[in-house]
Backbone as a printed PyTorch tensor [residue, N CA C, xyz], in Angstrom:
tensor([[[ 91.0390,  67.4330, 114.8690],
         [ 91.5840,  68.7070, 115.3240],
         [ 93.1050,  68.6460, 115.3350]],

        [[ 93.7610,  69.7870, 115.1100],
         [ 95.2300,  69.8090, 115.1440],
         [ 95.7460,  69.4470, 116.5380]],

        [[ 96.7740,  68.6170, 116.5730],
         [ 97.4150,  68.2480, 117.8280],
         [ 98.6380,  69.1300, 118.0630]],

        [[ 98.7620,  69.6690, 119.2730],
         [ 99.8590,  70.5720, 119.6010],
         [100.7770,  69.9420, 120.6360]],

        [[102.0500,  70.3400, 120.5700],
         [103.0290,  69.9910, 121.5970],
         [103.4920,  71.2760, 122.2600]],

        [[103.2690,  71.3760, 123.5710],
         [103.7010,  72.5250, 124.3600],
         [104.8460,  72.0780, 125.2580]],

        [[105.9950,  72.7450, 125.1500],
         [107.1450,  72.4330, 125.9990],
         [107.4600,  73.6940, 126.7970]],

        [[107.1780,  73.6500, 128.0940],
         [107.2970,  74.8190, 128.9750],
         [107.7230,  74.3490, 130.3600]],

        [[108.8500,  74.8830, 130.8730],
         [109.3660,  74.3990, 132.1540],
         [108.6920,  75.0540, 133.3520]],

        [[107.9660,  76.1410, 133.1560],
         [107.1880,  76.7480, 134.2310],
         [105.9080,  75.9360, 134.3840]],

        [[105.8380,  75.1310, 135.4540],
         [104.7340,  74.1800, 135.6000],
         [103.3830,  74.8740, 135.6280]],

        [[103.2830,  75.9820, 136.3700],
         [101.9960,  76.6780, 136.4710],
         [101.5570,  77.2360, 135.1220]],

        [[102.4640,  77.9430, 134.4520],
         [102.1440,  78.5000, 133.1370],
         [101.8140,  77.3840, 132.1580]],

        [[102.6070,  76.3240, 132.1790],
         [102.3980,  75.2240, 131.2580],
         [101.0230,  74.5940, 131.4100]],

        [[100.6220,  74.3210, 132.6560],
         [ 99.3220,  73.6950, 132.8910],
         [ 98.1740,  74.6200, 132.5130]],

        [[ 98.3140,  75.9070, 132.8610],
         [ 97.2660,  76.8760, 132.5250],
         [ 97.1140,  77.0190, 131.0110]],

        [[ 98.2600,  77.0870, 130.3210],
         [ 98.2190,  77.2500, 128.8710],
         [ 97.7050,  75.9830, 128.1940]],

        [[ 98.1100,  74.8210, 128.6890],
         [ 97.6050,  73.5640, 128.1440],
         [ 96.0850,  73.4930, 128.2930]],

        [[ 95.5900,  73.8360, 129.4760],
         [ 94.1490,  73.8100, 129.7230],
         [ 93.4160,  74.7840, 128.7930]],

        [[ 94.0050,  75.9620, 128.5960],
         [ 93.3870,  76.9730, 127.7350],
         [ 93.3440,  76.4980, 126.2830]],

        [[ 94.4460,  75.9260, 125.7970],
         [ 94.4980,  75.4430, 124.4130],
         [ 93.4990,  74.3130, 124.1820]],

        [[ 93.4040,  73.4010, 125.1380],
         [ 92.4380,  72.3020, 125.0210],
         [ 91.0220,  72.8540, 125.0080]],

        [[ 90.7550,  73.8430, 125.8700],
         [ 89.4320,  74.4660, 125.9370],
         [ 89.0630,  75.1390, 124.6140]],

        [[ 90.1000,  75.6370, 123.8870],
         [ 89.8660,  76.2950, 122.6060],
         [ 89.8310,  75.3080, 121.4360]],

        [[ 89.9020,  74.0210, 121.7550],
         [ 89.7510,  73.0220, 120.7010],
         [ 91.0380,  72.4640, 120.1380]],

        [[ 92.1660,  72.6750, 120.8540],
         [ 93.4530,  72.1720, 120.3850],
         [ 93.9820,  71.1290, 121.3710]],

        [[ 93.8250,  69.8290, 121.0840],
         [ 94.4240,  68.8130, 121.9490],
         [ 95.9200,  69.0740, 122.0960]],

        [[ 96.3960,  69.1490, 123.3390],
         [ 97.7660,  69.6060, 123.5950],
         [ 98.4620,  68.7090, 124.6090]],

        [[ 99.6420,  68.1970, 124.2270],
         [100.5000,  67.4880, 125.1670],
         [101.4800,  68.4810, 125.7800]],

        [[101.7630,  68.3120, 127.0710],
         [102.6710,  69.2080, 127.7880],
         [103.9060,  68.4480, 128.2370]],

        [[105.0860,  68.9990, 127.9330],
         [106.3640,  68.4770, 128.4500],
         [107.0440,  69.6020, 129.2100]],

        [[107.7690,  69.2590, 130.2790],
         [108.3160,  70.2820, 131.1830],
         [109.8070,  70.5490, 130.9930]],

        [[110.4460,  69.8890, 130.0470],
         [111.8210,  70.2370, 129.6880],
         [112.0900,  69.7660, 128.2610]],

        [[113.2190,  70.2010, 127.7050],
         [113.5070,  69.9270, 126.3100],
         [113.6530,  68.4510, 125.9810]],

        [[114.2410,  67.6830, 126.8980],
         [114.4200,  66.2520, 126.6380],
         [113.0840,  65.5280, 126.5770]],

        [[112.1990,  65.8590, 127.5230],
         [110.8640,  65.2490, 127.5000],
         [110.0950,  65.7020, 126.2620]],

        [[110.3080,  66.9660, 125.8770],
         [109.6550,  67.4710, 124.6780],
         [110.0810,  66.7050, 123.4400]],

        [[111.3740,  66.4350, 123.3310],
         [111.8790,  65.6760, 122.1830],
         [111.2980,  64.2680, 122.1640]],

        [[111.2050,  63.6240, 123.3300],
         [110.6430,  62.2770, 123.3760],
         [109.1750,  62.2780, 122.9570]],

        [[108.4290,  63.2920, 123.3980],
         [107.0330,  63.4110, 122.9670],
         [106.9560,  63.5670, 121.4530]],

        [[107.8360,  64.3930, 120.9090],
         [107.8330,  64.6350, 119.4650],
         [108.1270,  63.3550, 118.6960]],

        [[109.0710,  62.5680, 119.1740],
         [109.4460,  61.3150, 118.5120],
         [108.2970,  60.3040, 118.5690]],

        [[107.5960,  60.2820, 119.6930],
         [106.5790,  59.2540, 119.9190],
         [105.2170,  59.5890, 119.3190]],

        [[104.9940,  60.8420, 118.9270],
         [103.6630,  61.2580, 118.4860],
         [103.7460,  62.1300, 117.2340]],

        [[102.5940,  62.3470, 116.6230],
         [102.4820,  63.2290, 115.4670],
         [101.8160,  64.5370, 115.9020]],

        [[102.4640,  65.6570, 115.5850],
         [101.9150,  66.9640, 115.9640],
         [101.7810,  67.8610, 114.7410]],

        [[100.8010,  68.7550, 114.8240],
         [100.5660,  69.7160, 113.7440],
         [101.2440,  71.0470, 114.0130]],

        [[101.6210,  71.3080, 115.2640],
         [102.2980,  72.5540, 115.6200],
         [102.9680,  72.3770, 116.9810]],

        [[104.1500,  72.9920, 117.1330],
         [104.8940,  72.9230, 118.3940],
         [105.0420,  74.3260, 118.9870]],

        [[104.9390,  74.4150, 120.3000],
         [105.1630,  75.6660, 121.0340],
         [106.2700,  75.4000, 122.0470]],

        [[107.4140,  76.0600, 121.8820],
         [108.5750,  75.8020, 122.7270],
         [108.9530,  77.0380, 123.5250]],

        [[109.1230,  76.8690, 124.8320],
         [109.7990,  77.8950, 125.6160],
         [111.2730,  77.8740, 125.2110]],

        [[111.9460,  79.0110, 125.3260],
         [113.3540,  79.0700, 124.9300],
         [114.2690,  78.6170, 126.0540]],

        [[114.1390,  79.2150, 127.2330],
         [115.0220,  78.9010, 128.3580],
         [114.4440,  77.7370, 129.1480]],

        [[115.0540,  76.5520, 128.9700],
         [114.5760,  75.3480, 129.6530],
         [115.7530,  74.5130, 130.1150]],

        [[115.5600,  73.7290, 131.1770],
         [116.6360,  72.8240, 131.6160],
         [116.7920,  71.6390, 130.6660]],

        [[117.9790,  71.0400, 130.6920],
         [118.3300,  69.8170, 129.9560],
         [118.4720,  70.0480, 128.4490]],

        [[117.5580,  70.7810, 127.8570],
         [117.6530,  71.0990, 126.4290],
         [116.8490,  72.3600, 126.1850]],

        [[117.5170,  73.4250, 125.7070],
         [116.7880,  74.6770, 125.4900],
         [115.9310,  74.5910, 124.2270]],

        [[115.0400,  75.5800, 124.0670],
         [114.1000,  75.5550, 122.9580],
         [114.7510,  75.6060, 121.5920]],

        [[115.8560,  76.3680, 121.4600],
         [116.5430,  76.4530, 120.1810],
         [117.1280,  75.0980, 119.7880]],

        [[117.7590,  74.4090, 120.7520],
         [118.3270,  73.0870, 120.4740],
         [117.2390,  72.0890, 120.1100]],

        [[116.1160,  72.1640, 120.8250],
         [114.9940,  71.2720, 120.5310],
         [114.4580,  71.5300, 119.1270]],

        [[114.3450,  72.8010, 118.7510],
         [113.8490,  73.1430, 117.4150],
         [114.7890,  72.6290, 116.3300]],

        [[116.1060,  72.7200, 116.5640],
         [117.0640,  72.2020, 115.5900],
         [116.8550,  70.7080, 115.3670]],

        [[116.6260,  69.9550, 116.4440],
         [116.4060,  68.5200, 116.3050],
         [115.1090,  68.2350, 115.5430]],

        [[114.0890,  69.0360, 115.8140],
         [112.8250,  68.8720, 115.0940],
         [113.0290,  69.1040, 113.6020]],

        [[113.7650,  70.1620, 113.2560],
         [114.0080,  70.4570, 111.8410],
         [114.8480,  69.3570, 111.1910]],

        [[115.8160,  68.8170, 111.9180],
         [116.6690,  67.7580, 111.3730],
         [115.9180,  66.4430, 111.2150]],

        [[114.7830,  66.3040, 111.8930],
         [114.0110,  65.0620, 111.8020],
         [113.3660,  64.8900, 110.4380]],

        [[113.2440,  66.0030, 109.6880],
         [112.6270,  65.9410, 108.3750],
         [111.1260,  66.1300, 108.3900]],

        [[110.5240,  66.2100, 109.5760],
         [109.0800,  66.4420, 109.6780],
         [108.8230,  67.9480, 109.6430]],

        [[107.9900,  68.3720, 108.7050],
         [107.7550,  69.7990, 108.4780],
         [106.6310,  70.2760, 109.3960]],

        [[106.9990,  70.6710, 110.6160],
         [106.0410,  71.0850, 111.6380],
         [106.3150,  72.5390, 112.0170]],

        [[105.2880,  73.3990, 112.0220],
         [105.5210,  74.7870, 112.4310],
         [105.8740,  74.8930, 113.9110]],

        [[106.7110,  75.8870, 114.2300],
         [107.1910,  76.0810, 115.6030],
         [106.9660,  77.5270, 116.0290]],

        [[106.3800,  77.6960, 117.2100],
         [106.2510,  79.0110, 117.8470],
         [107.1290,  78.9990, 119.0940]],

        [[107.9430,  80.0360, 119.2740],
         [108.7550,  80.1720, 120.4800],
         [108.0620,  81.0820, 121.4810]],

        [[108.0740,  80.6700, 122.7510],
         [107.6530,  81.5140, 123.8600],
         [108.8960,  81.8870, 124.6470]],

        [[109.0880,  83.1590, 124.9190],
         [110.2880,  83.5440, 125.6340],
         [110.0860,  84.8450, 126.3940]],

        [[110.8000,  84.9670, 127.5050],
         [110.8050,  86.2130, 128.2600],
         [111.7940,  87.1880, 127.6660]],

        [[112.6140,  86.7070, 126.7290],
         [113.6330,  87.5620, 126.1190],
         [113.0460,  88.3260, 124.9410]],

        [[113.5140,  89.5320, 124.7320],
         [113.0460,  90.3250, 123.5890],
         [114.2090,  90.9240, 122.8140]],

        [[115.4380,  90.4460, 123.0970],
         [116.6050,  90.9810, 122.4020],
         [116.5960,  90.5450, 120.9360]],

        [[117.0890,  91.4250, 120.0750],
         [117.1220,  91.1480, 118.6390],
         [117.8880,  89.8700, 118.3480]],

        [[119.0100,  89.6470, 119.0690],
         [119.8380,  88.4720, 118.8130],
         [119.0560,  87.1840, 119.0610]],

        [[118.2150,  87.1770, 120.1030],
         [117.4360,  85.9810, 120.4180],
         [116.3690,  85.7400, 119.3550]],

        [[115.7580,  86.8310, 118.8840],
         [114.7620,  86.6960, 117.8360],
         [115.3950,  86.1330, 116.5680]],

        [[116.5660,  86.6500, 116.1900],
         [117.2420,  86.1700, 114.9950],
         [117.6570,  84.7160, 115.1380]],

        [[118.0800,  84.3250, 116.3450],
         [118.4290,  82.9300, 116.5720],
         [117.2100,  82.0370, 116.3580]],

        [[116.0490,  82.5190, 116.7950],
         [114.8190,  81.7640, 116.5580],
         [114.5440,  81.5760, 115.0860]],

        [[114.7480,  82.6360, 114.2950],
         [114.5610,  82.5240, 112.8490],
         [115.5300,  81.5050, 112.2610]],

        [[116.7810,  81.5470, 112.7260],
         [117.8160,  80.6870, 112.1400],
         [117.5060,  79.2050, 112.3290]],

        [[116.8670,  78.8610, 113.4210],
         [116.5520,  77.4510, 113.6550],
         [115.1730,  77.0760, 113.1250]],

        [[114.5270,  78.0090, 112.4140],
         [113.3020,  77.6510, 111.7190],
         [112.0080,  78.0430, 112.3930]],

        [[112.0080,  79.1270, 113.1820],
         [110.7800,  79.5650, 113.8460],
         [109.7510,  80.0510, 112.8300]],

        [[108.4860,  79.7630, 113.1060],
         [107.3950,  80.3170, 112.3150],
         [106.7810,  81.5310, 113.0010]],

        [[106.9600,  81.6390, 114.3030],
         [106.4930,  82.8120, 115.0390],
         [107.2360,  82.8690, 116.3660]],

        [[107.1750,  84.0370, 117.0050],
         [107.9920,  84.3100, 118.1820],
         [107.1600,  85.2030, 119.1060]],

        [[106.7790,  84.6930, 120.2770],
         [105.9010,  85.4210, 121.1870],
         [106.6460,  85.7090, 122.4850]],

        [[106.6820,  86.9790, 122.8770],
         [107.4020,  87.3950, 124.0770],
         [106.4680,  87.4320, 125.2800]],

        [[106.8880,  86.7960, 126.3780],
         [106.1130,  86.8270, 127.6180],
         [106.2200,  88.2120, 128.2700]],

        [[105.1700,  88.6750, 128.9510],
         [103.8240,  88.0780, 128.9950],
         [103.0810,  88.3270, 127.6940]],

        [[102.1990,  87.4150, 127.3260],
         [101.4940,  87.5340, 126.0580],
         [ 99.9940,  87.3520, 126.2890]],

        [[ 99.2110,  87.8420, 125.3440],
         [ 97.7620,  87.6950, 125.3810],
         [ 97.4010,  86.3320, 124.8110]],

        [[ 96.6790,  85.5270, 125.5550],
         [ 96.3740,  84.1660, 125.1190],
         [ 95.5020,  84.1380, 123.8700]],

        [[ 94.5890,  85.1060, 123.7440],
         [ 93.7570,  85.1570, 122.5460],
         [ 94.6090,  85.4560, 121.3090]],

        [[ 95.6210,  86.3170, 121.4880],
         [ 96.5230,  86.6040, 120.3650],
         [ 97.2940,  85.3500, 119.9690]],

        [[ 97.7170,  84.5670, 120.9590],
         [ 98.4160,  83.3200, 120.6620],
         [ 97.5320,  82.3870, 119.8410]],

        [[ 96.2630,  82.2880, 120.1890],
         [ 95.3320,  81.4490, 119.4350],
         [ 95.2340,  81.9230, 117.9880]],

        [[ 95.1370,  83.2360, 117.7940],
         [ 95.0550,  83.7840, 116.4410],
         [ 96.3150,  83.4660, 115.6430]],

        [[ 97.4820,  83.5400, 116.3000],
         [ 98.7340,  83.2150, 115.6230],
         [ 98.7740,  81.7320, 115.2440]],

        [[ 98.3310,  80.8730, 116.1530],
         [ 98.2930,  79.4370, 115.8820],
         [ 97.3980,  79.1540, 114.6860]],

        [[ 96.2060,  79.7510, 114.6760],
         [ 95.2530,  79.5080, 113.5930],
         [ 95.7970,  80.0070, 112.2570]],

        [[ 96.4770,  81.1730, 112.2780],
         [ 97.0330,  81.7250, 111.0360],
         [ 98.1220,  80.8110, 110.4740]],

        [[ 98.9870,  80.3140, 111.3430],
         [100.0700,  79.4260, 110.8910],
         [ 99.5020,  78.1230, 110.3450]],

        [[ 98.5230,  77.5490, 111.0390],
         [ 97.9340,  76.2910, 110.5830],
         [ 97.2240,  76.4690, 109.2410]],

        [[ 96.5500,  77.6100, 109.0410],
         [ 95.9030,  77.8740, 107.7520],
         [ 96.9430,  77.9270, 106.6380]],

        [[ 98.0730,  78.5800, 106.9260],
         [ 99.1220,  78.7180, 105.9180],
         [ 99.7030,  77.3500, 105.5600]],

        [[ 99.9300,  76.5140, 106.5590],
         [100.4960,  75.1920, 106.2850],
         [ 99.5000,  74.3020, 105.5430]],

        [[ 98.2120,  74.4240, 105.8950],
         [ 97.2040,  73.6330, 105.1850],
         [ 97.1300,  74.0560, 103.7250]],

        [[ 97.1900,  75.3630, 103.4990],
         [ 97.1270,  75.8770, 102.1270],
         [ 98.2860,  75.3470, 101.3030]],

        [[ 99.4810,  75.3040, 101.8990],
         [100.6470,  74.8020, 101.1820],
         [100.5270,  73.3060, 100.9150]],

        [[100.0140,  72.5550, 101.8910],
         [ 99.9070,  71.1030, 101.7290],
         [ 98.8260,  70.7220, 100.7330]],

        [[ 97.8350,  71.6150, 100.5220],
         [ 96.7610,  71.3290,  99.5690],
         [ 97.1720,  71.5880,  98.1240]],

        [[ 98.2940,  72.2730,  97.9300],
         [ 98.7440,  72.5580,  96.5800],
         [ 99.2190,  71.2830,  95.8940]],

        [[ 98.9470,  71.0980,  94.5930],
         [ 99.4580,  69.9170,  93.9040],
         [100.9740,  69.9170,  93.8820]],

        [[101.5600,  68.7470,  94.0930],
         [103.0170,  68.6520,  94.1170],
         [103.5860,  68.9180,  92.7300]],

        [[104.6040,  69.7570,  92.6710],
         [105.2220,  70.0870,  91.3960],
         [106.5010,  69.2690,  91.2100]],

        [[106.7550,  68.8950,  89.9740],
         [107.9390,  68.0890,  89.6800],
         [108.9950,  68.9160,  88.9680]],

        [[108.9550,  70.2420,  89.1970],
         [109.8670,  71.1360,  88.4890],
         [111.3100,  70.8870,  88.9120]],

        [[112.1980,  70.8730,  87.9220],
         [113.6380,  70.7860,  88.1600],
         [114.2770,  71.9860,  87.4770]],

        [[115.0880,  72.7330,  88.2160],
         [115.6960,  73.9490,  87.6980],
         [117.2130,  73.7970,  87.6730]],

        [[117.8340,  74.4080,  86.6860],
         [119.2900,  74.4660,  86.6150],
         [119.7320,  75.8600,  87.0130]],

        [[120.5590,  75.9470,  88.0440],
         [121.0640,  77.2330,  88.5430],
         [122.5840,  77.1550,  88.5350]],

        [[123.2090,  77.6970,  87.4960],
         [124.6510,  77.5660,  87.3640],
         [125.0340,  76.0990,  87.3110]],

        [[125.9260,  75.6830,  88.2080],
         [126.3320,  74.2810,  88.2760],
         [125.4120,  73.4380,  89.1510]],

        [[124.3850,  74.0370,  89.6850],
         [123.4970,  73.3500,  90.6190],
         [122.2190,  72.8940,  89.9290]],

        [[121.7040,  71.7610,  90.3790],
         [120.3950,  71.2800,  89.9690],
         [119.4710,  71.3360,  91.1690]],

        [[118.3430,  72.0170,  91.0150],
         [117.3740,  72.1600,  92.1080],
         [116.1210,  71.3610,  91.7690]],

        [[115.8820,  70.3130,  92.5470],
         [114.6870,  69.4760,  92.3910],
         [113.6680,  69.9470,  93.4250]],

        [[112.7100,  70.7430,  92.9560],
         [111.7590,  71.3610,  93.8880],
         [110.9040,  70.3320,  94.6080]],

        [[110.4090,  69.3290,  93.8890],
         [109.4820,  68.3700,  94.4920],
         [110.1220,  67.5750,  95.6170]],

        [[111.4460,  67.3760,  95.5550],
         [112.1440,  66.6160,  96.6030],
         [112.9850,  67.5140,  97.5110]],

        [[112.8990,  68.8340,  97.2990],
         [113.6440,  69.8020,  98.1270],
         [115.1450,  69.4940,  98.1300]],

        [[115.6870,  69.1550,  96.9590],
         [117.0900,  68.7690,  96.8460],
         [117.8520,  69.7570,  95.9660]],

        [[119.0060,  70.1800,  96.4570],
         [119.9210,  71.0280,  95.6850],
         [121.2140,  70.2460,  95.5180]],

        [[121.6040,  69.9960,  94.2560],
         [122.7360,  69.1020,  94.0000],
         [123.7610,  69.7520,  93.0810]],

        [[125.0410,  69.3930,  93.3160],
         [126.1420,  69.8150,  92.4510],
         [127.3520,  68.9570,  92.7670]],

        [[128.0260,  68.4720,  91.7080],
         [129.2660,  67.7010,  91.8740],
         [129.0770,  66.5350,  92.8420]],

        [[127.9950,  65.7840,  92.6440],
         [127.7070,  64.5850,  93.4250],
         [127.4200,  64.8930,  94.8980]],

        [[127.2680,  66.1570,  95.2400],
         [126.9090,  66.5480,  96.6020],
         [125.4740,  67.0420,  96.5960]],

        [[124.6590,  66.5130,  97.5130],
         [123.2510,  66.8790,  97.5580],
         [122.9010,  67.4650,  98.9260]],

        [[122.1250,  68.5310,  98.9210],
         [121.7040,  69.1920, 100.1520],
         [120.1870,  69.1850, 100.2380]],

        [[119.6740,  68.7670, 101.3800],
         [118.2280,  68.7780, 101.6090],
         [117.8230,  70.1550, 102.1060]],

        [[116.9030,  70.8040, 101.3940],
         [116.4330,  72.1290, 101.7710],
         [115.1670,  72.0270, 102.6150]],

        [[114.9290,  73.0410, 103.4210],
         [113.6670,  73.1220, 104.1470],
         [112.5660,  73.5420, 103.1770]],

        [[111.3330,  73.4230, 103.6070],
         [110.2200,  73.7920, 102.7260],
         [110.2580,  75.2690, 102.3730]],

        [[110.6090,  76.1320, 103.3460],
         [110.6790,  77.5660, 103.0720],
         [111.8260,  77.8800, 102.1170]],

        [[112.9800,  77.2470, 102.3010],
         [114.0920,  77.4430, 101.3710],
         [113.6790,  77.0320,  99.9600]],

        [[112.9680,  75.9240,  99.8550],
         [112.5570,  75.4230,  98.5490],
         [111.5460,  76.3610,  97.8880]],

        [[110.5830,  76.8450,  98.6600],
         [109.5850,  77.7690,  98.1060],
         [110.2530,  79.0490,  97.6120]],

        [[111.1840,  79.5530,  98.4200],
         [111.8610,  80.7990,  98.0630],
         [112.7540,  80.6070,  96.8350]],

        [[113.4900,  79.4970,  96.7970],
         [114.3740,  79.2430,  95.6630],
         [113.5640,  79.0110,  94.3910]],

        [[112.4350,  78.3360,  94.5020],
         [111.5810,  78.1330,  93.3240],
         [111.1220,  79.4790,  92.7610]],

        [[110.7440,  80.3930,  93.6650],
         [110.3070,  81.7220,  93.2250],
         [111.4400,  82.4470,  92.4960]],

        [[112.6640,  82.3380,  93.0380],
         [113.8210,  82.9470,  92.3760],
         [114.0720,  82.3120,  91.0100]],

        [[113.9850,  80.9800,  90.9550],
         [114.2530,  80.2840,  89.6910],
         [113.2150,  80.6310,  88.6280]],

        [[111.9820,  80.8080,  89.0400],
         [110.9270,  81.1670,  88.0940],
         [111.0960,  82.5950,  87.5840]],

        [[111.8900,  83.3740,  88.3010],
         [112.1350,  84.7670,  87.9050],
         [113.6400,  85.0240,  87.7760]],

        [[114.3470,  84.0590,  87.1940],
         [115.7970,  84.1430,  87.0950],
         [116.2380,  85.4260,  86.3870]],

        [[117.2080,  86.1090,  87.0030],
         [117.7520,  87.3700,  86.4690],
         [116.7110,  88.4930,  86.3930]],

        [[115.5940,  88.2990,  87.1010],
         [114.5450,  89.3110,  87.1370],
         [114.3190,  89.7570,  88.5840]],

        [[114.0150,  91.0360,  88.8030],
         [113.7780,  91.5100,  90.1730],
         [112.4740,  90.9570,  90.7440]],

        [[112.4910,  90.6810,  92.0440],
         [111.2980,  90.2510,  92.7800],
         [111.1320,  91.1920,  93.9650]],

        [[109.9830,  91.7710,  94.1150],
         [109.7710,  92.6890,  95.2260],
         [109.6540,  91.9270,  96.5400]],

        [[110.0970,  92.5480,  97.6150],
         [110.0030,  91.9230,  98.9440],
         [108.5510,  91.5890,  99.2770]],

        [[107.6740,  92.5390,  99.0030],
         [106.2670,  92.3450,  99.3510],
         [105.6720,  91.1520,  98.6020]],

        [[105.9980,  91.0310,  97.3140],
         [105.4620,  89.9210,  96.5270],
         [105.9670,  88.5830,  97.0620]],

        [[107.2610,  88.5050,  97.3500],
         [107.8310,  87.2590,  97.8670],
         [107.1980,  86.8880,  99.2010]],

        [[107.0340,  87.8720, 100.0820],
         [106.4600,  87.6080, 101.4030],
         [105.0160,  87.1470, 101.3040]],

        [[104.2260,  87.8190, 100.4890],
         [102.8110,  87.4550, 100.3730],
         [102.6430,  86.1140,  99.6750]],

        [[103.5410,  85.7880,  98.7440],
         [103.4510,  84.5220,  98.0270],
         [103.7960,  83.3360,  98.9160]],

        [[104.8280,  83.4850,  99.7610],
         [105.3380,  82.3520, 100.5400],
         [104.8560,  82.3640, 101.9810]],

        [[104.8460,  83.5340, 102.6140],
         [104.4580,  83.6270, 104.0230],
         [102.9960,  84.0440, 104.2270]],

        [[102.3810,  84.5610, 103.2020],
         [100.9810,  84.9460, 103.3300],
         [100.7510,  86.4120, 103.6310]],

        [[101.7390,  87.1000, 104.2090],
         [101.6340,  88.5470, 104.4350],
         [103.0450,  89.1170, 104.5400]],

        [[103.1320,  90.4410, 104.4640],
         [104.4520,  91.0830, 104.4560],
         [104.7440,  91.8060, 105.7700]],

        [[104.4190,  91.1450, 106.8890],
         [104.6680,  91.7220, 108.2060],
         [106.1710,  91.7920, 108.4940]],

        [[106.5150,  92.5960, 109.4910],
         [107.9210,  92.7510, 109.8760],
         [108.5190,  91.4100, 110.2790]],

        [[107.7800,  90.6390, 111.0620],
         [108.2920,  89.3380, 111.5190],
         [108.6360,  88.4460, 110.3290]],

        [[107.7110,  88.3460, 109.3830],
         [107.9550,  87.4960, 108.2160],
         [109.1010,  88.0260, 107.3600]],

        [[109.2310,  89.3560, 107.2960],
         [110.3400,  89.9380, 106.5280],
         [111.6780,  89.5480, 107.1280]],

        [[111.7870,  89.5750, 108.4520],
         [113.0320,  89.1680, 109.1040],
         [113.2880,  87.6830, 108.8820]],

        [[112.2350,  86.8830, 108.9200],
         [112.3830,  85.4510, 108.6650],
         [112.8840,  85.2020, 107.2500]],

        [[112.3250,  85.9200, 106.2730],
         [112.7620,  85.7530, 104.8860],
         [114.2290,  86.1180, 104.7260]],

        [[114.6860,  87.1610, 105.3950],
         [116.1000,  87.5500, 105.3180],
         [117.0070,  86.4100, 105.7730]],

        [[116.5820,  85.7000, 106.8150],
         [117.3690,  84.5770, 107.3080],
         [117.4500,  83.4710, 106.2530]],

        [[116.3320,  83.1780, 105.6000],
         [116.3220,  82.1150, 104.5850],
         [117.1230,  82.5120, 103.3560]],

        [[117.1180,  83.7800, 102.9980],
         [117.9390,  84.2330, 101.8750],
         [119.4150,  84.0720, 102.2150]],

        [[119.7860,  84.3750, 103.4510],
         [121.1740,  84.1610, 103.8900],
         [121.5510,  82.6890, 103.7740]],

        [[120.6440,  81.8010, 104.1320],
         [120.9040,  80.3610, 104.0140],
         [121.0980,  79.9530, 102.5580]],

        [[120.2550,  80.4890, 101.6700],
         [120.3980,  80.1600, 100.2460],
         [121.7350,  80.6440,  99.7070]],

        [[122.1570,  81.8180, 100.1280],
         [123.4620,  82.3280,  99.6820],
         [124.5870,  81.3860, 100.1120]],

        [[124.4830,  80.8380, 101.2950],
         [125.5110,  79.9070, 101.7680],
         [125.5210,  78.6320, 100.9310]],

        [[124.3350,  78.1840, 100.5000],
         [124.2660,  76.9840,  99.6610],
         [124.9760,  77.1900,  98.3270]],

        [[124.9660,  78.4310,  97.8280],
         [125.5440,  78.7310,  96.5060],
         [126.9430,  79.3330,  96.5820]],

        [[127.5370,  79.3530,  97.7520],
         [128.8090,  80.0680,  97.9200],
         [129.9540,  79.4680,  97.1090]],

        [[129.8480,  78.1990,  96.7240],
         [130.9240,  77.5490,  95.9660],
         [130.9350,  77.9740,  94.4970]],

        [[129.8600,  78.6200,  94.0330],
         [129.7760,  79.0440,  92.6360],
         [129.7030,  80.5640,  92.5860]],

        [[130.8160,  81.2410,  92.3040],
         [130.8350,  82.7130,  92.3130],
         [129.9640,  83.3460,  91.2330]],

        [[129.5200,  82.5520,  90.2500],
         [128.6750,  83.1040,  89.1860],
         [127.2390,  83.3160,  89.6590]],

        [[126.9100,  82.7430,  90.8150],
         [125.5410,  82.8290,  91.3280],
         [125.4790,  83.8620,  92.4540]],

        [[124.5810,  84.8110,  92.3210],
         [124.4100,  85.8370,  93.3380],
         [122.9250,  86.0740,  93.5930]],

        [[122.5760,  86.2170,  94.8710],
         [121.2440,  86.7060,  95.2300],
         [121.4470,  88.1460,  95.6630]],

        [[121.0730,  89.0580,  94.8050],
         [121.3750,  90.4730,  95.0030],
         [120.2470,  91.1770,  95.7500]],

        [[120.6410,  92.0800,  96.6500],
         [119.6830,  92.9940,  97.2690],
         [119.4920,  94.1880,  96.3430]],

        [[118.2630,  94.4920,  96.0250],
         [117.9490,  95.6550,  95.1990],
         [117.3500,  96.7130,  96.1120]],

        [[118.1030,  97.7460,  96.3910],
         [117.6910,  98.7550,  97.3700],
         [116.3260,  99.3440,  97.0320]],

        [[115.4150,  99.2460,  97.9950],
         [114.0890,  99.8010,  97.8100],
         [113.1930,  98.9980,  96.8950]],

        [[113.6850,  97.8440,  96.4230],
         [112.8910,  97.0680,  95.4620],
         [112.7040,  95.6400,  95.9050]],

        [[113.7950,  94.9330,  96.1780],
         [113.6660,  93.5410,  96.5590],
         [114.9350,  92.7680,  96.3000]],

        [[114.8210,  91.6740,  95.5200],
         [115.9480,  90.7710,  95.2940],
         [115.9880,  90.3290,  93.8430]],

        [[117.1350,  89.7690,  93.4630],
         [117.2940,  89.2020,  92.1280],
         [118.3030,  88.0690,  92.2020]],

        [[117.9200,  86.8980,  91.6730],
         [118.8520,  85.7820,  91.5380],
         [119.5630,  85.9240,  90.2050]],

        [[120.8740,  86.1950,  90.2590],
         [121.6750,  86.3960,  89.0550],
         [122.5880,  85.1850,  88.8310]],

        [[122.6350,  84.7130,  87.5940],
         [123.5290,  83.6170,  87.2240],
         [124.3450,  84.0570,  86.0310]],

        [[125.6740,  84.0300,  86.1840],
         [126.5420,  84.4010,  85.0940],
         [126.7770,  85.9040,  85.0430]]])
């Protein structure tokens, strides 16, 4: 069964949610602050993490950044009492796979967990591709998630790599938002659309040194990776 890490500083909520997740078949470790959560993550292998945002010692966003920097590709769900757009976007920027605002329906949380795990399993079951693409002065090695130019190499996240591969396979050709979302995220929901926008912004930053490369917004249509 998938192992979960729950990091929640509200002791009552944390224990109740841990008990509920275990009852639903998800072995779950509980940590009560960000530092303890990070230590649990380092010491164990998890299939999915659930982080509260506002926590003592280390907030959920900081904890998620460390998880992403570890190189382990683990999905993350944020739990938060905040519903401001800025907080949601911050969650996307640090690599959130989903974002649940308190109070939430526990059955809905289970459905979200199952959907994310199905998506990650589907991606991991795909045969590894050894495709290497040339994008202007950059070399993109999809299988190793590496983007290189002028002896400088950048490690991309799995979502950045999937999105860039899709652009490279359709170089100088339009890609609809819906197609990109369904291909990489599995559906074209509003949440996933906002997440994709964040990853496109990240890709643009990776290519900012080469003015010949543009990821263009096509109004009412989607995107296009233009080179030259």
